C-alpha positions as CSV (number, residue, x, y, z in Angstrom):
1,X,0.0,0.0,0.0
2,X,2.9,2.4,0.8
3,X,4.4,1.7,-2.6
4,X,1.1,2.7,-4.3
5,X,1.0,6.0,-2.4
6,X,4.6,6.8,-3.3
7,X,3.9,5.9,-6.9
8,X,0.9,8.3,-6.9
9,X,3.2,11.1,-5.5
10,X,5.8,10.3,-8.2
11,X,3.2,10.4,-10.9
12,X,2.0,13.8,-9.6
13,X,5.6,15.1,-9.6
14,X,6.1,13.9,-13.2
15,X,2.9,15.7,-14.3
16,X,4.1,18.9,-12.8
17,X,7.5,18.5,-14.4
18,X,6.0,17.9,-17.9
19,X,3.5,20.7,-17.4
20,X,6.3,23.1,-16.5
21,X,8.3,22.0,-19.6
22,X,5.3,22.7,-21.8
23,X,4.9,26.1,-20.1
24,X,8.5,27.0,-21.0
25,X,7.8,26.0,-24.6
26,X,4.6,28.0,-24.8
27,X,6.3,31.1,-23.2
28,X,9.1,31.2,-25.8
29,X,7.2,30.0,-28.9
30,X,4.9,31.8,-31.2
31,X,1.6,30.2,-32.1
32,X,2.5,30.0,-35.8
33,X,6.0,29.0,-37.0
34,X,8.3,31.8,-38.0
35,X,9.7,31.3,-41.6
36,X,13.5,31.2,-41.9
37,X,15.9,30.3,-44.6
38,X,18.3,27.5,-43.9
39,X,21.2,29.3,-45.5
40,X,20.8,32.2,-43.0
41,X,21.0,29.7,-40.1
42,X,24.1,28.2,-41.7
43,X,25.7,31.7,-41.8
44,X,25.1,32.0,-38.0
45,X,22.1,34.4,-38.0
46,X,20.3,34.3,-34.6
47,X,17.1,32.2,-34.3
48,X,14.1,34.5,-34.3
49,X,11.9,32.0,-32.4
50,X,11.9,28.4,-31.2
51,X,8.9,27.6,-33.4
52,X,10.3,27.6,-37.0
53,X,9.4,26.7,-40.5
54,X,12.6,26.1,-42.5
55,X,12.5,26.7,-46.2
56,X,13.5,24.3,-49.1
57,X,16.4,22.2,-48.1
58,X,18.3,18.9,-48.8
59,X,17.3,16.2,-46.4
60,X,20.3,13.9,-45.8
61,X,18.3,10.8,-45.0
62,X,21.2,8.6,-45.9
63,X,22.9,10.1,-42.8
64,X,19.9,9.3,-40.6
65,X,20.4,7.8,-37.2
66,X,17.5,6.2,-35.3
67,X,16.3,4.2,-32.3
68,X,14.3,1.1,-33.1
69,X,12.4,-1.8,-31.4
70,X,13.3,-5.4,-32.3
71,X,10.8,-8.2,-32.1
72,X,11.4,-10.8,-29.4
73,X,14.0,-13.3,-30.5
74,X,15.5,-11.1,-33.2
75,X,19.2,-10.4,-33.2
76,X,21.6,-8.5,-35.4
77,X,20.8,-5.6,-37.7
78,X,17.2,-4.5,-37.8
79,X,15.2,-5.5,-40.9
80,X,13.0,-3.2,-42.9
81,X,9.9,-4.0,-40.8
82,X,11.6,-3.0,-37.5
83,X,9.7,-0.2,-35.8
84,X,11.4,3.1,-35.4
85,X,11.0,5.0,-32.1
86,X,12.5,8.2,-33.5
87,X,15.0,9.3,-36.0
88,X,17.4,12.2,-36.6
89,X,18.7,13.4,-39.9
90,X,20.7,16.6,-40.9
91,X,19.4,19.1,-43.4
92,X,21.5,21.5,-45.5
93,X,20.9,24.3,-48.0
94,X,21.9,24.3,-51.6
95,X,24.6,26.8,-50.7
96,X,26.2,24.5,-48.1
97,X,29.9,23.8,-48.8
98,X,29.2,20.1,-48.8
99,X,26.9,20.6,-51.9
100,X,29.2,23.1,-53.5
101,X,32.4,21.0,-53.2
102,X,33.7,19.3,-56.3
103,X,35.4,16.6,-54.2
104,X,33.2,13.5,-54.4
105,X,34.9,12.2,-51.3
106,X,34.0,15.2,-49.2
107,X,32.5,14.5,-45.8
108,X,29.8,16.3,-43.9
109,X,31.6,18.0,-41.0
110,X,29.2,20.7,-40.0
111,X,25.5,21.6,-40.4
112,X,23.1,24.0,-38.8
113,X,20.0,21.9,-38.2
114,X,19.3,18.3,-37.2
115,X,15.7,17.2,-37.6
116,X,14.1,14.8,-35.1
117,X,11.1,13.0,-36.6
118,X,8.5,10.4,-35.8
119,X,7.3,10.4,-39.4
120,X,9.5,7.4,-40.3
121,X,7.6,4.4,-38.8
122,X,9.8,1.6,-39.9
123,X,13.5,1.1,-40.9
124,X,12.2,0.5,-44.5
125,X,10.6,3.9,-44.5
126,X,14.0,5.6,-44.3
127,X,15.2,6.8,-47.7
128,X,18.8,5.7,-48.6
129,X,19.5,8.8,-50.7
130,X,19.3,12.6,-50.1
131,X,16.0,14.3,-51.0
132,X,15.0,17.8,-51.7
133,X,12.1,18.7,-49.3
134,X,10.1,21.9,-49.7
135,X,10.0,22.8,-45.9
136,X,9.9,21.4,-42.4
137,X,8.4,23.0,-39.3
138,X,8.5,22.3,-35.6
139,X,10.1,23.3,-32.3
140,X,13.8,23.8,-31.6
141,X,13.9,21.4,-28.6
142,X,17.5,21.9,-27.5
143,X,16.8,25.6,-26.8
144,X,13.9,24.9,-24.5
145,X,15.2,21.9,-22.6
146,X,17.8,19.2,-22.5
147,X,17.8,16.0,-24.6
148,X,17.5,12.6,-23.0
149,X,20.8,10.9,-22.2
150,X,20.3,8.0,-24.7
151,X,19.5,10.5,-27.5
152,X,22.6,12.6,-26.7
153,X,24.7,9.4,-26.9
154,X,23.2,8.4,-30.2
155,X,23.8,11.8,-31.7
156,X,27.4,12.0,-30.3
157,X,28.3,8.6,-31.7
158,X,26.9,9.3,-35.1
159,X,28.1,12.9,-35.5
160,X,31.3,13.0,-33.4
161,X,32.4,16.4,-34.8
162,X,29.0,18.1,-34.0
163,X,28.8,20.6,-31.3
164,X,25.3,20.3,-29.7
165,X,25.5,23.9,-28.5
166,X,25.9,25.2,-32.0
167,X,23.3,23.0,-33.8
168,X,19.6,23.5,-33.8
169,X,17.6,20.3,-33.2
170,X,14.2,20.8,-34.7
171,X,11.4,18.3,-33.7
172,X,9.3,18.0,-36.8
173,X,5.6,18.6,-36.3
174,X,5.8,19.6,-32.7
175,X,3.8,22.7,-31.7
176,X,3.6,24.7,-28.5
177,X,0.8,23.5,-26.1
178,X,-2.0,25.7,-25.2
179,X,-2.2,27.2,-21.7
180,X,-5.1,24.9,-20.7
181,X,-3.0,21.9,-21.4
182,X,0.1,22.8,-19.3
183,X,-2.0,24.3,-16.5
184,X,-4.1,21.1,-16.4
185,X,-1.0,19.0,-16.1
186,X,0.5,21.1,-13.3
187,X,-2.8,21.3,-11.4
188,X,-3.4,17.6,-11.9
189,X,0.0,16.8,-10.5
190,X,-0.5,19.0,-7.5
191,X,-3.9,17.3,-6.8
192,X,-2.3,13.8,-7.1
193,X,0.5,14.7,-4.6
194,X,-2.1,16.2,-2.2
195,X,-4.3,13.1,-2.4
196,X,-1.3,10.9,-1.8
197,X,-0.2,13.0,1.1
198,X,-3.6,12.9,2.8
199,X,-3.8,9.1,2.1
200,X,-0.4,8.6,3.6
201,X,-1.1,10.8,6.7
202,X,-4.6,9.1,7.2
203,X,-3.1,5.7,7.1
204,X,-0.4,6.5,9.7
205,X,-3.0,8.1,12.0
206,X,-5.1,4.9,11.9
207,X,-2.1,2.7,12.6
């Protein structure tokens, strides 16, 4: 019974935390995405908002890194049907030195934006060649909070020369939550903690 009470308090604390995170997002983000050119970001221009719509770009899907779920009993490399939890891929403009280089052996050392997406549902959905995409919009998540440890490790292993402090990580399709959502999460968390506290105190009084 004590474990259940503590779990209720922990769940309430988690709701408050996520509600506060959404509050931070909503405070710094515009309701509609701000249009930017990728070439300007590559030249070091400041980000006008954390809610962005990046213009036409080259999506380097062949450089994609991802987290996946293997079916029970499967070993080795994931097959095309393996479910993708999330994926990251870099995007560059047509003016990027990597595109302009005449050296076919040139490597991608720097880029301004790394896109996080849940659009690619399976490993087989990931294109194996670059593609020109008209736009991508979402929230710059590494400017409003920190990445999870496993995601940081995945990115660091895949892009060892990348400086996370200088690259924008854009979560595709994510929008700022409305005030009712994050207030509801925070108030709900407080209520859960209060109920767990009363339950815990009442149980001790009756013992």
